[in-house]
N, C-alpha and C positions, 0 to 999 in steps of 0.2 A: 337390478334383477334379482330374482330369488336364487338362493344357492341350489345348485343341482339342475338349473335350467339354462338353456342357451337360445339365442335368437339370431336369425339371419334374414336380411331383407331379400325378398324374392321379386317384388315389384313395388311400384309406387304406393300401393294401398293394401298389400297383403303381408302379414307377418307370420312366419312359420316358427312356432315355439316348440322346442323339444323338452319334454319333461315326462315323468311317469304318469302324471295325471292326464296330460294332453294326449299321450299315446293311448291310454285307456279310453278317453273320450272319443278319439277318432275311431278306434277299433269297434266300439259299441255305439257309435254315432250319438253320443250324448251332447245335447246343445249346451253351449256356454252362455251363462247369464251374466252380462256385464255388471249388473248391480251387485253380484256376489263377490266381485273382485275386491281385493284389499286396496288400501290407499296407494301403495307403490305400483300395483298392477294397473290401476286406473290412470295413474300419472304417466306410466310408460305407454299406455295404449292411446292416450289422447294428445300426445305431444311428440315432437320430433327432437331427437338427441343425437349428437355426434360423439361416437366412442373413439378412444385413442387408437384402436386398430382400424379406423376409417369405416367401420360398419356403422350404418345409421339405423335408428329405430324410428319408424314412422307410424302413423296412425294405423291401427289394426282394425280391419273390418270384421266384426262379429256377425256371423251368419247362422241362423237357425237351420240345422241340418235336417232334422226330422222331428216330428212330434213324438214326445216320450211315450205316448200310448201305443205307438206303432213298433216300439222296440221289443224284440222277442225277449220275454221275461226269463226264458231259460238261460240266456246269456249271463244272468246275474245270480243264478242258483249256485249253491256250493259245489265246487269241483276242485280238482287239483290246481286249476288256474286261478280260481277266485278265493281260495281259502286264505284267511288272514294269517294263520300260523303255518309255517313251512312243515310242521309235523303232520298237518292234515293235507298238505299238498305235495311238495317236492319229495319229502322224506317218508311219505305214508307207507310205502312198502316195507320200510325198515322198522316201523314202530306199530304197525297195525295189530300186532299180537296183544298189545295192551288194551285195545278197544273194547273187548268183551268185558273188561273189568273196570277201567278208569273212565269210560265214557258216560254220557247221559243214559244210554241203554243199560250199562252196567249198574248204575245207581238205581234205576227203576227195578231191574231184576232183583237186586239184593233187598230192596224195600219189600217187594212182593214176597220174597223168601221169609223175611223177618215177620211180616204180618201173618203169614200162614203158620209159621212155627209157633207164634204166640197163641193163636187160636187153638192149635193142637195142645199146647201146654195147659191152657185153661181147662181143656176137656179132661185133664188128668188130676185136677185139684178137687178133692172130694167135697169141699165146702162150696164150690161153685156149681151148685146143682143145676143151674139153668143151662149149663153146657155139659151134657152127659157125655160119657165116653163114646167116641165115634166107632162105627163099624169099620171093618177092613176096607169095605167098598168106599166109604166116605174118606178114610185116610188116603186110599189110593187116588181118589179124585183130587184131593188137595195136593198130594205129591206130584200128580200129573200137571197141575198148574205151574209148579216150579220147574219140573223137568222139561215140560213142553213150551215154556215161555220163549217167545220169538219176537222178531222185529214188528210184526203186525200187532202183537199184544202191547208192545211198548208205544207204538203209534196210537193205539186206542187210548192208552193212559194219557198221552199228550193231548189228544182231542178232548178228553174229559177235563184236563187242566185248563184248556182254553175257556171253559165255562166257570170252573171253580176258582181259577187264578190261585190255586194252592196245589202244589205238586204232590204232597203226601196224602192229602184228602182225595186226590184223584186216584191214587193207588187203592185206597179203601173202597171207593165207589166202583172201581174196576172189578175188584174181587167180589163185591156184593152182586154185581151183574153176572159175573161168571158162575156164581154159586147158587143163583136162584133156581136153577134146574135140578140141583141135587137136594132131595127131600130133607135129609138130616141137617145139612149145613144151612139150608134155607131157613130153618127154625131159629138159628142163632146168628143171623147175619150181623146184628148189632154188637156182637162180641168181637168182630173184627175191630182192631185198634182200641180195644177195651182198656180204659184207664191210662192210655198213652198220650204223651205229648209228641208232636212231630219229631222232636229230637231223640226220643227213645228209639224210633225207627231209623232215623238218619244216622245216628252215631254208630249203630251196629252195622248198618249198610256200608258206611265209609270204612269201618274197621275190616269188614269182610272184603271189600274192594281192594284195600291195600294188601291184606294178607294173601289173597289169591294172586294178585298181580305180581307181587314180589316173589312168592314161592314158585309160581308157574312160568313167569316170563323173565323177571330180572335176575334171579339167582342162577338159572341155567346159563345165561350169557355171561354173568360175572364169573361163574366157575370155569366156563370155557376160556375166558380171558386169563384167569390165574393159571390154568393148566397149560395154556399156550406159552406163558412166560416160564413155567417150570421146564417145559420141553426145550426152550431156547437155552435156559441156564444149564441143563444137563448136557445138551449137545455141544456147548461151547465152554464146558467147565475148564478145559485145559488150554483155551485160546488166550494167550497173554495179551494184555492191553495196557497202554500207558494211562495211568490215572491223571486226572487234572483237578487240582484244588485251586480255587481262585482263578481258574482258567489256565493255570500254568502246570507244566509237567510235575508229577508227583510219583510216589512209590507205585510200582506196577501192581496190577491186579489181573483178574481174568474177566473176559467178557461175560462168561456164564455167571460168575459171582455177582457182578453188578446187576445183571438182570434178576438174579435170585432175590436180591434185596427188595425189589418191587413186588415180586411174587409173595414174599413173606408179609410185607406191609399190607398189600391188598387182601391177602387171606385173613389177616388179623382183623381188619375192619369188616370184612364180609361176615366173619363170625360174630362180631359185635352187633351187626344188624340182625342176625338170626336170633339173638338173645333178647331183643327188645320185646317187652310184653305188649301185645296188642289188646287194648282195653275197651270195655263197653259198660254202659250204664243203662238202667231201665227203671228209674225211680220216679217217673212222672214229671209234672210241670215245673217243680222247683227242687226235686230231689228228695222229697219227704214222704212219698207214697200217699199223699193227701187223698186223691181220688180213690185209690185202691181201698184204703181203710174206711172211707165213707160208705163204700158199697159192701165190703166184706171185712168187718173189723176183727174177726177172729182168725183171719188167715195171716200166716207169717210171711208177709210179702217180701221183706228183704231176703229171706232164705229162698223163696220161690224164684225171685228174679235173678238171684246169684246163680242158681242152678240153670236157669234158662240161658243166661249169657254164656256160662261155661259150656253148655250143650252145643253152642255154635262154634266152639273152639277158641273162645276169647277169654281173657282175664277179666275179672269183675272189679269195677271201681265203685265202692259203696258210698263214698263221700263226694257228692256232686251238687251242682245247681241244676238248672234246666238242661244244661249241656254236659257232656263228658268234658273234662277239663283240657283235653288235647295235649297234656304234658308228654304222653308217650309219643305223640306225633312229632313234637319238637325233637325228642331224643332220636327218633327214627330218621327224620329228615337230616338232622345234623350228622348222623352216622353215615348217610349217603354222601354228604358234603365231604366228610373226611376221606371216604373211599375215592371220591372224584378228585380231590386235591392230590392224592397220591398218583392217580392216573395222569393228571396234568403234568406232574413232575416227570413221570415216565415219558409222556409224549414229547416234552421239551428235550429230555436227554437223548431220546432216539433221533429227534430232529437234528440235534447237534452232532450226533455220531454219523448221521447221513451226510451232513455238511462236511465233516472231516473225512468222508469216504470210507469210514469203518464199515458201513453197510452200503451195499448196492441195492437198487430196487428193481424187481422184475417188471419189465415193461409189458404192456398189453396192446395188441394190435389195434390200431384205430384211435387210441387215446392220444390227446394233445396236452402237453404241459404248459405251453405258452402260445398266445395268439400271434406272437411276433418272433419268438426265439425257438426255432424248431428242435433244438437239442435238449430242451429242458425236460427233466423227469423230477417233478416236484413232490415233496413229502405231503401231499394233500390230505391223505387219510389221517395222519397225526395232527395236522392243522385243523381238520374238520372236527376231530375228537376233542382237541383242546378248546376250540370255540364253543362247542356244544356243552362241554363240561362247565365252562364259565357261565353259560346261560342257565344250565340246570342248577348250579349252585346259587345263582341269584334267586331263582324261584324257590328253591328249597330253604334257603336261609330266611327269605321273607315269611314263608309258611311257619318256620320254626319260631320266629320272633313274634308273629302276629297271633297265631292260633291260641296260645295259652292266655291271651288277654281278652276278657269280655266284661262289660260293665254290669255290676251288681249280679243279679241272678241270670242274666243273659242279654246280649244284644245280637243283632242279626249280621254283624260284620263277618263272623266266621262262615256264615252260610255261602256267601258269594266267593269267599276265598277258597273254601274247600273244593269248589268246582274246578280249581286250577291245579289240583294235585297231579293230574296226568301230565301236565306240562313239564314239571321237574323230572318225573320219572321218564317221560318220553325223550327229553333231550339227553338224559343219562344213558338210556338204552341205545340211542343213536350214536352217542360217543363211544360206547363199549364196542359196538359193531364196527364203527370206523377204525378203532384201534386194532381190532382183530383183522380187519381187511388190510391194514397197513403192515401188521406183523407177518401176514401170509406172503407179502411181497419182498420181505427182507432177505438179502443174501450177504453173508459175512465176507468181508474183503480182507482175508488174512494177510495178503501181501502188504496192504496199506498199514495194517496194525503192526506188522513186523518192521516195516520201514520206520515208523515213528519210534519204536523201541530202539532201533539201531542208532538213532540220533539222539538218544537220551541217556548216555552213560552217567551223567551227573546224578541220576536218581540213586546210584549206589553209594552216594555220600552217607546216606542214612545208616545202612548196615555197617559200613566201615567204622564210622564214629562210635556206633553202639558197641561193637566188638572191642574197639580201643578202650572204651570206658571200663569194660569188664576186666581187662588186663592192666589197668592202671596207667595207661599211656596219658601223659599230661595234655591238657587242653585239646581233647579230640575234636570237639565241635568247632572250635576256632580254627584248627588246622584244615579241616574239611571245608569250612567256609572260605578260607583263603584260597583253597585249591579250585573251588567250583563256582562260587557265587559270581554271576555275571560274566563267566568265561566259557569258552568252548572246551568241553570235556570230551576226550576220546577214550577208546578202549586202552590205547597205549599209555596215556597219561594216568589213568586210574591204576593200571597194573604196575606202572613204575612207582607210584605212591605206595601201593600195598607192599611191594617187595622191599621198600625202604623202611617199613615199620618194624619196631622191636616187639614181635609177637611170637607165641609158640608156633612151630612149623605147621601143626595141624590147623590152627586157627587161620594162619596165613593162607594155607592151601584152600581152605573152604572159601575164603574171601576171593581168591583168584579164580575160583570156579563160578563165582556169581556173574550173571549177566542181567541186563534189563529184562530178558525173556524169562529167566527162571527165578528171579527175585519176586515171587508172588505170595510168599507165606502159605497160609492155609486156604487160599482162595478157591483152588480147584476142589478141595474136599467139601467146602461149604456149598459150592454149586451142585456137587453130586448128591448131596443130602437134602436138597431143597424140598423134595416131596414129603419127607417125614416132617420137616420143619413147618411146612405150610398146612400140614394136617389134612392133606387130600387123600392119603393112602387109605384111611379108614372112612372116607366119605365125609360129606359136609352136612350141616344142619339146615333145616328150614325154620321159618318162624315157629316158635313153640306153640303147641296146642295143649289145652288143659285136659 
């Protein structure tokens, strides 16, 4: 039998087979074609076998349920139930803010924007006399096509594409149709897409998609996450906690300081993302302005196109082939991977702290933790976050490795890959929101933290041997090792050892005042200063504009 499927005999000639595929077929009444079965399925369906658990598999009767032409086609249209990606189904409500930018609609919108802005740029070049300066009315009309672009417009572009079988050419034809009624623009319709290769339009559209999505959707949630960690750090700056290195008790810290470490790390990577230059090219079919110079040889096209790209808020890449080299994308996506890796580390640590009962989780009425164990309150938000971060990193790492590679002056492999940028960002966004949801449920269990410290007096071996070193007591490390390693250490045994040391009275008194609760060094101060360290006090940056 196939993995993931099970069978049980209901009668002498009927086999009920449970599997995702069979469930889908029964629900939508899809007929099963015996000839489409693989070798093992046919073998099981045409013969009788006796299994070790005394179930027998007999001949299955395949019955045509309904003619395919009678199936309601709406059942197969895209919906939350039929979407192949959970981002477009189960998790849509949490990631839909990315859709205006990272979807097919977003790509078409930014293509329209670039095509119109290029026509407007041409009208400002004195040597291009065929495209005179537009009146305010004409400019307003063109800007209105950008500002008023909607779903019906995008669908119209897709309808044109069904004929052209070329997505960028469909945008050009769409704009020509829209502008036929405007007298000034109607005279220069052929200057839409002038001297452009499709990738001139696409690379700028992709750059704008990323920039807008990250600035308007990703950064606000990332900043909210970092700020949430800062709040936890400050609120728990003085809450002592037993450290664990190699999973074993180690020198105490504070809960706030340990959370502040993640806030600082995430803030640093968030800043790295904001400093990535989002780049664009506009140099024609192979990056040499061949077509531009053939039509207008006296125009300084490199200077013109640099100004055009920068006017869109992008950095200019002058050395390219047909495509922008995508090196900035690799840098950008890897920066997200680093941010995500740090958050995975946080998710796992908090998961462990919940397991240790350092954190309790606020319960929500009606929620179920386990289908069989009623008591369970599972750390599902952090597990969801970790899982989605892994999926995001897989997607983003692939994009980073693949996109900078293109055969000779260009192959088309980047085109289909670029359509998947939204997946990596979508799973990242979902993970950030899941982590925030989990953080909101956390309650610090100070009693449990205190109890752990009360049973860990051995951690004071470190400060004792260090003070002994200062005052020249021989073999301090070895003496503390003999006292503590592998043994049960109590408050009394530690105090007895300290009292017996040949140390100045002040030093001895300081050691006697130490407990696992107050031996935390500068942890509390570090946690209290987390806002300054993470650089949120003075605001955060967005992706740079030129």
